[in-house]
Each structure stands twice: as structure tokens, then as C-alpha cells.
N, C-alpha and C positions, 0 to 999 in steps of 0.2 A: 264048672270053673270058669267059663267064660262070662256068665252073669256077674260073678264076682269081681271080676277085672274090669268090666263095664261100670259097674256100681263105685269102684274105687275110682276109677277116672273122672266120673261125676263128680264125687265129693270133693277131689282135688281142684276140680275146676270152680266150683261155689266157693270155695275157700279162697282161691286166687283173685275172684271179682272185687270183694270188698277192699282189698289190699290195694289195687289199682286205682279205685276210686279214692280212697284216702290220700292218693298222691296227686290229686288233682289240683292244678295251679291257674286261678283264672287270670292272672296277670300275662301268663305265657300264653293263655287263649286270645287275650286282645292284641297282643304282638303278632300272634299269627294272623287274626283277621286285618290288621293294618297292613301286613305284607301281601294278604290278598288283594286289598284294594289298591295298593301300588302297582302290582302286576295286572290288576283289572279281571281279576278271576272270581268276581263276586257273582254268586248264584243268582239266578233271577226266578221269581215266583212265575207261574202260569199267568199269562195276560199281561205281564209287564212289558211296555215297550221297550225295546232295543236302545241303547245308549250308544250313539255312535262316536267313534273314537276321533278326536280332533286332529287334523292333518299335523304332520311334524314339519321340520325346516326342510328345504330344498335338498334334493339329493346332492346338488353339485356343492352345497355350503352356501353360508352367507343367509341374508334377507332380502326379500324381494324389494325393487325399487320403484317409487311412485314418481310421477310427473311433478315438478316444483309448482308451488302456489302461485297464482296470478291473481293479485289484489283487485285488477281492474280488467274482468273478461270482456270480452268484444262480441258477446251475442248480440243478434239482432233484436233491437227493441231496448237495449240495457246499456247503450253508449252514454258515457258522461258528456257533460256539457262541453269539455274541450275536445273531445274525439268528435262530436257532431260538427262543431265550430271548425275544426282543422279540415275535416273531410270537405265540407262545403267551401271552404276557401281554396283548397286543392282543386276542385272542379271548377270553381269560377276562374282561377288563375289559367287553368287549361281550355278555358271557353267550353266546358261540358256544362252548359248552362242548366240543363234539364236535371242533371243529378245535384247541382248546385242548389237549385229550388227544392228538390226533395230533402235535402240535408238542413238547410236553413230553415225550412218550414217546421221540421221535426223539433229543431233546435228552439224555434219560437214558440212552438205549442207547450214544450216541456220546461223550457227555463226563459219565461219572458221578461225576468227582473235581473237576468245576469248582467254583468258589465259589457259583456260583448253583444247584447242583444240588439242595440241601436245599430251596430255595424252589421250584423247578420241580417238585420232588416233592410238595411240599405242595399246590400249586395243582393239579397233576394229580389228587390225591386228592379234593380238593375238588370238583373237575368231576364227577368221578364221583358224588359224594354229590348233587351237585345234580341229576343224571340219576337218582337213585334206583338207581344200581347199587352198592348197599352192599358187596358182597364184594370188588370190586375197590377200592373205597375203603378198606376195612381193611386190605387188603395193602399199599397205598401209604402210609397213616398209619403203619402198623408199620415200612415200611422208613424213614420219616423218624425214627422213635424211635431204631431200632436203627443206622442207619447214619450219620446227620445229627445226632449229640444236641447238637452247639453251635448247631444252627438256632435262631433267636430264638422259633420258635412251635412249638417241640417239645412244649411242655405242650398247646397246642392240639390237636395230633396225637394226643396220647395221650387227652386227652379224647373226642375224635371216634371213637376205637377203641370205646369204650364206648357212645357214642350210636348208631355205626352197628350194634353188636351187638344193641342194644333193637329197633332197626328191623326187624332179621330174626328178631326174637323168641328170641334166644338169651339169655335173662334172667339166667342163672347166671354167663355168661361175662362179661355186661356188669358184673354186680356185682362179679367179681373184676377187671375193669378199673378201674373206679372207685374200689375200695379201694386197689388199687396206686398210682393217680394221686394220690389224697389223702395218701399218704405220700411218694411221690417229689416231689411238686409242691407242696408244702404252702404254698408263697408265689405260687402261680398265681392270676390273678384268675377262674379258672373252679372253684375248690374249691366255692363255694356252689352253684352249678350242679350238680356232681357229687354233691354231698349230697342235693339235690333229685331228681334224676333217680334217684339210688339209691332214695330212699323211694319214689317212683313204682314202681320196678321191684320192690321188695319187695311191694308191692301187689299186682302182677301175679301173684305166686307166693303169695298170701295169708299172708305173713309180717308181720302187722299190727305185731308188737312192735318188729322191726327197722325198719319203716316209721317209726313213732314217733319211734324213736331218731334216724334220719336227718333229720326234719324239726326237731327239735329242735336238732340242730346248726346248722341254718340260722337258727332263729328267735333263738336265745340268743348265737351267734357271728357272725351277719353281720346285724345289724338293718339296715343301709343298702343290702342286696343286692335286686336287682331280681326275685329270686324269694322275697323275705321273704314278701309278702303270700299268694302260692300256698302257700307252706311252711305259713304260720298258719293258713290255711283248711283245709288237709288235716291238720294237727294238731287243730284243733277239731272236725273231723268224726270223725276217729278216737277222741278223747278224749271224745265227748259234749258239746261245747262248754261243758265245765267245766274249763279249765286249771289245774293246780296254782299254789299261791301262793308256792312256793319263790324265792329270788331267782333272776333269771334268768341270773346269771354263774356259778352252781353247780348245776346241775340235778342232782337225785339219783337220775335214771333210770339203773338200771345195765344196760348191754348184756349179752346173754347170752353171755358168755364164760367160760371156765373160771378156776379160780385163777390167782395170778400165778405161783406156783411150778412151772408146768409149762414143760418145754423146747421149742425149736422142733423136736426130731425127735417129741416126743409130740404137739404139737399137729397136726402134718403126719399122723401116723399115724392121730389122731382123727378128721381130717376126711376122709381116704382112706376110714376104715373107714364113716363115715356116708354119704360119697359112693355106695360100693358098695351099701349097704343102701337106697338111694333116699330117705334123710332128708335133703334138700337145704338147708333151712334150718339144721339143725346143721352140717352140712358147710360151709357158707357162714360160719358163726359162728366155727369152729376155724381156717379157712383165713384170715379176715380177723384175726383174734387174732395168728395166726403173722405176717402182713404188718406189722401195727402194732407188736408188740413187738420184733420181730426183722427189721427191713427188710433188714439186712446179710448175713442167714443165706444160705446157698447154697441153701436150700429156698424161699426168699421168691419166687424165679422161678417 
């Protein structure tokens, strides 16, 4: 009896299986699989790496905030031309000359053709001068004169070349710079100072005659100069406190120059010969006359 019942149940089971298979719907299976993907319940095969679930929004709601974009970052070494120039100018105005030199040097190295390059070079040179580093100051002042001739203070740069040469006791080099200065920048407000410092420099090398000539240039041509009184005092001291009575507009004192009919080549050769002999006052007179009479000559430089 039991065997019959078991056989009957087995037949019923075998008859019901094809009926359920005939009701198979592939579209329903695809929908179920898509739902499984949505809830991330896809089964993984052995060895498949795990797929981490991306983080959701913050618990408190909303989205994370980020710092605003800065189009001009101020990282060291990435400052713009305006940033470097402004930092150097601020340091210079506060008499922080070492930092001013650092900023202006970086500016000139990275932006040598910027519109502010001439001004940066001048302030860098003046910072060196304020620190009594006259050799570096001379180098940068020369750079202003040669590389940035359109800079509005190029005449001051040329004057300070001679001034710094006096500070390092290069008196003959300073006299040459001042003579060149009064020829090239005859309308500068520093011409009277150039003549006065030239007179003091001539005194340093015991060239009293040319020192008197320089002081007279100040006294008779620049009566409103700030160095007028000092030039007059030095002139009186050198002339024995008895100045001549000729009209001040036309002093008869002749400079120690050769005749007018000498060419620029002859002046240069005579000056060079005196320089080799060690007769520096004579060499100065020849070279000075060459610069004054032939400023456009190839030998003037």
C-alpha cells in the first residue's frame, strides 16, 4: 500500500514540472535581475574582486563645501611680476633693503622686459648703495643706463655711478663718469652736484687747478644750487679768499685743454700716452676735452 502511494506522488510531481516550465517568462527574469542590480545583490563568482559601494551624501544633508578658486596663488617661486615688484617696493619704502634686493632681483631675473624693470633695477641698485655695497650698486646702475635708457631716472643712475666710484676711491674713474654725465645729461637737475663732486675729487688727487674750474662752474652757472655755498667756500679756500673781479657770467679761467684744432683721435692718443706715463691729471684733461668736444665720436665711450 505504501509503495503505491509513493509511486502516485512521484507521478504527480513529474507531471507538474513541465507545466511550471511552460509558464517561464524571460522578460520577468530580466526585470528581476535589474532589481537585483539596483539593490546591489548581484552574486559574485569565486575570485571576483569586491566592488566597494560609493559613499552617499553626508549624514547631516547637503553637499561638501570647497575653498574658492584663487586665480593668482602666492606660492613661493610662482609670484607674478606685479606681486614681486610690489613686495620689493614695500620693503624698499620701509628701508628693508635686503628683502627689497631679494624681491627686485627675482623680478629682474624672471621679467627683465617688464615695463617696471627699469624702476626695479634702479631701486635694487639704490638698496645696495644704502647698504654700502657700492660695487653691486655700480653694476646695477650701469644696467639702468645701458639696458633701460628710457627710464625717467636714468640721469640719476648715471650720476650715482660716479658717486659710488668715489666711495670706493676710484677717483679717476669717477671723474670720467662725471665728465660723461655733464655732457650726456646737460639738462639734469644733478649737473651742479656733478661739478661739485668733481671738484672734490680733483682735490683728492691734488689737481687744484681743475678743482677750481669745477667749483667756478657751480658758482657762476648755478647760483641757486644747494651746493652753491659749499662750492663758493672751497673756491675761496683754494684762491686765498680773494676771488677775481671779472663778471660772473664769463669767467676767464681757462681749463687745461689743448688747442681747438685737435681731432678726437689725437686727443685720445695724447690722453692714453699720459695715462701710460702715470700723468693722470694730464690724461684726465685730454679725455675730458675729447668727451666735451666730440660727444658723438666713437672714442667718447
